[in-house]
N, C-alpha and C positions, 0 to 999 in steps of 0.2 A: 309389618305384615310382608310386606314383601322381601324382607330378611328372609323370614322364616318359609317362604314358598320358594327360594333361591336353592340351585342343588346343592352339593355339598360333599366332603370327602371323608372316609370315615377307613384306616385303613389304607389298604390298595381295593374298594369300594368308591364305586361313584354312586351318590344316593342323587335319587329326583328333586327330593324337599328335606327340608331340616326339622321334617315332623317324624316323631317315633312315637308308633303304639307300644305301649307300655305293657309288659307283661301282666296279665289277669288271668287268675285261678277261675274255671269254669264248669269246674267237677262234669263232663261229658264225657269222658272217655269211657271205651269197652270196660268188661273186669278185668282182663289180660293187661289193658294198660296201654292198649294201642290206641288211634287217637277213633272219635267218634264216627259214626257216619256223614255228618256234617259239619265236621271239623274243616277240610280245605274247604266248603263253600265261607262257613264265617269268616277264615282268615282271607281267602280270595277278595271276600266283597271288602276290604280294608286295606286292599295293596297299592293302593294312590299313594299312600305314606312313602315317606323317605326307607324307612327302617321299621321290620316288624321283629319284637320280641314275643316270642312267645310266652304263652302260661308257664307256670313252675313244672320242670319236668323232671322227676327223680330219676337217679342215675343207677339205682339197686332196689331192691326188696325193702330193706333197713332203710332208704329216703324215703320211703311213702307216707304221708301223715294224713292225709284227708281221703275217704269214698272216691271214686273214679277220677283221680287225678291219671295224668300220662306220664309212662315211661321211656328212656331212649337208651336201652342197655339190651336189648334182643332182639332178633333178626326179622320178627311178626313187625316189632316197634320201629325200626327203620322202613320195611315195607310201608308201613302203614303213614309214616310222616314222611315218606316221598312224595305221595298224593297232593299234601300238603304244603310241601316246599316249592314242587309244581306251580300249583295254584298263588302263593305268594309271587314266584316269579314273573309269571305269568300278566300279573297285573302291574310290575316295573318294580317291586319294592325287593330288598334285600331284609335275609332272615336270622336272626341271632335265637339261637334255643337257651333260657335261663335251667340252667339246674340247679335245681333246689333239691336238697337233701334236708327232711322237714325237724331231724334229729329227736330231740322231747318231744315236740308237739306233734305227738303221736300216739294213737291207740293199736295195738292185736289186732282188733276186729275188722282195722282197716288195712292191713299189710298181708301180702302172698301167704308169710309164713306163719302170723299171726306170734312176731316175737313180739316184746318187750324192746321201746325205743330204746336207741344209744344218745349218749350227751356226754359232754364233758367230765361233767358228776352228776353225781345221783339224788340232783333235785327236782323237784315236781314244778311245773310254772303255776301251779296253784289255780287253774283253771279248767274251763270243761271241752270237751271236742264232739263236730259231730260223726257221728257213727251210724250204720241203716238201723242198728235197733235202738237210737236216739241219740240225746244228749249224752255224754258221758264224763266222768270223772279223767282226767290227763293221769296216767298211773304216775308213779317213781320211774324215772328213766334209767337204766344199764351203763354204767361211768364205763366212756372204754379206758383200756389199758395201753398204756404210754406202746407197747409193740402191736396191736390192733390199728393205730393212729394211719400207717401207712396204706394199709387197706383200705382203707375209708378215702384218703387221699387217691389212690389208684383207681375208686369207682368214678369217679371225677375224669381223670384221663382216659377210659374205657368209653367212658360216654359220651367226652368231646369227640372222641374220633366216630362213635358211632352217629355223632351228629353232623359230620361232614357227608360219610354216607349216605344218611338221611338227604342231601340235599341242601344242608343247611350252609350257611355265608359264617358263621361262627359262635360263640360260646356266651353268654350272660354268666357268671358265680355271683349266685342268690345271696346276697351278705347281710339281709335283713331279717331278724328276729328268729331266721331258723338256726341252721347247726353252725354255720360260719360265724355267725353273731354270737349263735350260746358260747361261742369260744372266746369272744370278745369280752362278753360283758362277766364282772365279777358276780350280777346274780344268780348265773347260773354257771359259771366257773370257777371251784375252787381249790381245781388242781394245785400239787406241789411238785411236779414233774415237769420238763422244758415247754408245757403249755400252758401253764397256769403262773401265778403268781401277777408278774411284773407286765406293764403292757408289752415288752419288747416279747414276752413268753405268748399272750393271749392273742396277740396279732400272729403268731407263728402258723397258723392255721393257716389262715388266710393266704399267707404267702405263698405258703406251699403245694398249697390249691391250685395260686395263681399259677405256678413254678410249673405244675404238672403238667397244666391244660397246656400252657407256652409249649412243653419240651413235645406233647402231641401233635398240636394242630396249627402252631406259630403262635407269636405275640398278637400279630395283624387280625386275627380271627379269636381274639380273646379279650371280655370287658367283663365288669364286676360294678354290680351294686352296693351300696351301702346306704346309711342314713342314721347320722348322727345323733339327728332328734328325736327317731324312734321312740316308742314308751308304748309297753304291750307284752303280751303274751309272756308276761311273768320276766321282762327284763325293763332292770332302772338304768335306761341311758346315763341317769345322773353319775353315777360310778365310773363311766365311763371316761367323759373328759374330753375336750379338745385335743390335751396332749395324746393321746392314744391315737384316733382320726387324723390329725397331722402327718405323726408317723407312721401309720399304714400307710397312707396316701403318698408319703415321701418314698416308701420303700418299693410303693406298687408300682410307681411312675418309673423306676429305674428298671423296671422289667419291660418299659414298651410295652403296656398294655393299649387295645386299639381306642378304650372309652373307660372314662369313669361314669356311670350312673347314681346320680345323687336324688333321695327322694326329700326334698326338704320340708320340715314342719317347722322352721323356726330357727333362729341364732344366725343372723345375718352375716356378723364379722367372722364368725369362723367357717361359711361359706364360702367369703370373700377369699380367707387364707385359703383353704383349700384348692379353689381356682389359681392362686400364684406359683401353688407345689405341682398342680399335673400339665403337664407340657402337652398332651395331645388331646383330641376332642373330650369334651366334658357335655353329656347330657342332663339335664335340669329336668325331675319333676317336682312342679308344688300342685297338689292335689286339691287344695281350693284354688284354684287359678282363676280369678275372673274373667271373662271374655276380653275386656277392657287390655287384657294385659297379655295375650297371647300374642306370642312374636317380642315382647322386650325385652326378655334376659335374652336373645339370639343377638338384640340391634344393639342393645348396650355392651356386647362383646364377655359379658358373664357365663354367658353358655353359648354350644357350639351346635346345640340342636335340643329341642324341647320336646320330652313326652306328655304325652294323655293318656289318660286311662280311659275311665267311664263315657267320656267326649266318644273316643274312640267306638268304643262298646257300641255305642247308641245310635254312633251316625255314621254308617257303613260309609259311605261320601263327606268323609270330612274336609278331604281338601278341597273337593267342589263347594262345600258350602262355607269354607276361609275366604275363596276366592270370590265369590258370589255375596259374602255379607250374607248369607241366609239366616234364618232360624234352627237352631239346634233341636234336636230332638231331646229328652230328658230320660235316663236311664230310667230303669224302671228295677230298682234293688231285690223286688223279689223274686227276680227269672236270672240273679246272680249268676245262682249255683246250681246244677244238677238241672234234669228236664222239669217242665212242670205239669200239671196234672192236665192241661191242655194238648201238651205236643212237646218233642224233644227241640222242635224250633222255635218255640216261642221264647222271647227272650236273649232269641242267640241268633237267625239267620233272617228274623222278619222284619227287623227293624226297616221303615220305609227311605226311601231314597228320595233326594226333590225330583227325579223322572218320575217317580212311581205317584 
C-alpha cells in the first residue's frame, strides 16, 4: 500500500501518488456539451489522487453517443472546462481528458445535428441505447469513406489543442468499445481499404489518431486506453486476438506516448506480454479489484499506476481512506448517469467524506 501512495512521474509531470481516477461517464453536462454546474466541485472533491482522467468527452458533434455528455471542441466548452481543471489543480492532481468518439454507439436523437452515426462499416451493434425518449434500437451507422477518415482524425487533433487551452495536462485516447476499438474489431470493421482486413490495417486508425494528437500537443501529453479482453457493444474480442494488441502496443510504444492504460478483464499472459512491450508508464485498471489487492500491481512492478472507477466515484477522499484503512462508501449504481429526481447533486457531489 505504501507504494501506491508514493509520488510518481508521468511524462514531464510529477504526480502526488500513484492512484488514478478512471474515466467515468456521468451524463450531467449541459445541453450544449459544456460541463454542468457541479462538475468542477465533483472533480475537485476527488483531486487528492495523483491523476484524474475525465469522463469520455466528444471531439465533435459526430462523436457524441449519449445524452448530456460533454464536449471539448468549442469556445464555450473550453471556458466551462477551465473551471474544472482549476479545481483539480487546486487539489494537487493532474488531469488528462479522455477523448471519446462514440462511432456507431450513437443515435440521431442524442447528437446536436441529429445525423446518423459514423463507423468503419455499416454494421449495427445489435443493441439499444438510452435517449431522452427512452431506450431505442441503435440504427445502422454510415460507413466512413476512405477520404473522410483524415477529417475524423483531425477532430481528435483539434480537441487535443482545446484540452490544453482549457488547462488540461494531456489527453487519453479512448480505445475501448467506441470508434477506435470499432476499427480494431472484425465484428465492426469489414473494410477492404487500408483501414480494414489485416491486423496492421485495422490498427492504422488508432495509430494515426495517436500520431495526430502527438503532433499537436506532444507525446508526453498523450495516453491511450485499451482493453484486449473487452466484450460488449456488439464487439467480439475473440476475433481480435493477442497478435493485434501486441502489434498495436508495439507500434504505439515507438511513438513515445506518456502512458498506456489497460482495462483488464482477464488473460494474464497477454497482460504480462504487453507490459514487456511497453517501456513507459503503464496504468492498470482491474474493474473487480478486491480491497486486499489495492496496490499489488504497483508493488509487483506489473503497473506503474493503478486506476479506480466506482471507488473514487463513491469516495471523494479515497486517498485518506487508503491511508487510514477506513471503510469505503459503496457506489449507488442507480445514480451513475444523469441527475436523479431528488436533485442534481445526488450520487454526484453528496458522497460523504470521513470528516463528515
